[in-house]
TORMAR-282636 format. One line per field, with one value per residue (C-alpha): residue number from 1; x, y, z. Coordinates in steps of 0.001 Angstrom, whole numbers. Layout:
BEGIN
num NUM,... $
east X,... $
north Y,... $
up Z,... $
// end
This chain:
BEGIN
num 1,2,3,4,5,6,7,8,9,10,11,12,13,14,15,16,17,18,19,20,21,22,23,24,25,26,27,28,29,30,31,32,33,34,35,36,37,38,39,40,41,42,43,44,45,46,47,48,49,50,51,52,53,54,55,56,57,58,59,60,61,62,63,64,65,66,67,68,69,70,71,72,73,74,75,76,77,78,79,80,81,82,83,84,85,86,87,88,89,90,91,92,93,94,95,96,97,98,99,100,101,102,103,104,105,106,107,108,109,110,111,112,113,114,115,116,117,118,119,120,121,122,123,124,125,126,127,128,129,130,131,132,133,134,135,136,137,138,139,140,141,142,143,144,145,146,147,148,149,150,151,152,153,154,155,156,157,158,159,160,161,162,163,164,165,166,167,168,169,170 $
east 13187,12803,12151,8622,8426,10524,8068,5104,6872,7652,3786,2932,5512,3874,9,1041,2736,484,-2967,-1503,1163,410,3053,1986,4948,3852,1089,-378,1268,4805,3789,3084,5652,8622,7752,5356,5950,5553,1632,-1573,-3015,-5997,-4170,-2301,-5225,-6661,-3451,-3539,-7128,-6938,-3392,-5087,-8491,-6235,-3783,-7188,-8858,-4861,-4833,-8005,-7992,-4855,-3538,-1150,897,-1301,-4227,-2482,-1712,-4507,-6181,-3622,-4401,-8141,-6711,-5403,-7868,-10352,-11844,-11889,-8414,-6644,-3297,-759,2179,4736,2318,1635,5442,5640,2627,4164,7660,5730,3732,5667,8312,5002,2210,3620,3975,755,-1203,481,-832,-4583,-4458,-3077,-5907,-7997,-7269,-8871,-7861,-5020,-3511,-1742,1638,3086,1601,3250,2373,4550,3580,5442,5619,7353,10006,11138,9325,9693,5953,5115,1929,3433,5892,3822,2319,931,1277,306,1848,607,2649,931,2558,-133,715,-992,-1869,1087,3419,3777,3861,2559,3511,544,1753,-1237,-219,-3070,-2463,-4049,-7401,-7449,-6653,-9432,-12154,-11180,-11754,-14723 $
north 19337,20159,17869,18540,17434,14640,13451,14063,12186,9419,9580,9129,6425,4342,4911,3329,686,-38,365,-540,-2563,-4934,-4431,-5433,-4394,-754,500,3422,3444,2855,5593,8273,6751,7193,10604,12850,11335,15335,15171,14389,10685,12901,15327,12349,10632,13615,13993,10293,10622,13186,11806,8466,9875,12412,9473,6722,10058,10110,6645,5634,8051,7085,11168,12070,14942,17290,16050,15748,19454,20369,18068,19757,23074,22565,20968,24114,26734,24883,27185,24291,22747,24042,21844,24023,24258,22204,19790,19912,19684,16518,14879,15786,14518,11314,10810,10578,8663,5689,6031,3231,960,2230,1788,-2072,-3333,-2172,-3973,-7309,-7067,-6838,-9227,-12911,-14769,-15623,-12389,-12441,-11494,-11211,-11626,-12333,-14062,-14593,-15670,-18508,-19812,-23046,-22824,-26570,-29583,-33469,-32644,-29849,-29287,-28150,-25471,-21996,-23022,-20566,-21213,-18433,-18889,-17248,-17592,-16274,-15794,-16406,-15571,-16930,-15639,-17335,-15903,-19096,-18518,-20509,-20687,-21482,-22062,-21967,-22801,-22503,-23877,-22000,-23468,-23197,-19535,-18939,-20564,-18657,-15392,-16270 $
up 12987,16809,19810,19351,16029,15910,19029,16978,13816,16404,17021,13817,13244,16605,15223,11608,13147,15946,13571,9984,10268,13396,15249,19031,20550,19848,22476,23716,27654,25637,23010,25875,27891,25026,23149,25667,29189,30614,29470,31030,29952,28790,26618,24962,24331,22779,20160,19532,18152,16316,14795,14206,12315,10577,9307,8496,6184,4439,3951,3172,272,-732,-1026,-2704,-2426,-4016,-2491,840,794,195,2927,5783,4520,5325,8809,9224,8844,10927,13777,16486,17073,13420,12823,12587,10481,11356,12325,8994,7762,9541,8860,5036,5587,7441,4082,1869,3747,4814,2195,229,3229,4700,1118,430,4149,3423,640,1827,4866,1991,-211,360,-2912,-4910,-6776,-10305,-9372,-13436,-16739,-19972,-23142,-26613,-30310,-31728,-35072,-35986,-38894,-38902,-39081,-40070,-41013,-43975,-42589,-39146,-40294,-39829,-37192,-34663,-30811,-28174,-24741,-22036,-18447,-15343,-11773,-8957,-5564,-2543,730,2417,395,-1991,-5891,-8663,-12251,-14869,-18442,-21487,-25058,-27623,-31125,-33662,-34157,-30189,-30479,-33143,-30814,-28163,-30152,-31213 $
// end
């Protein structure tokens, strides 16, 4: 990867950290001074806006590799400001390594309530008991792990006997 591609990859990384990962230490001035010190401010602003816009489209569509390739091909065929092949390769490399982080960040931003982290269930059949009426009693056990917005989680366990299961199912 040449220096120009490294700088562009750094710009995409900085934009994602600034826009999606809420890293307050990354500013436009920091990106310009570190990655493009010889570029005029207006030119950098245009590059930053366009890169941010393309990243936003990629993130909002949650593009897979095939969709990304089609999208970047369409961008490279535009009449006004077409995307270069090198930039398309940098977008592809960046997206492959950062898609999950950006997606998880967008999901976290749109989630207001608790979420179901895991769900497991089983059916128990009682084989031994002092009372013969309790033998072969069916019990359904459902365990749910619920994650709060503060990243704490609660375990909930629900047990239903056979007659309770029939009521639920009817």
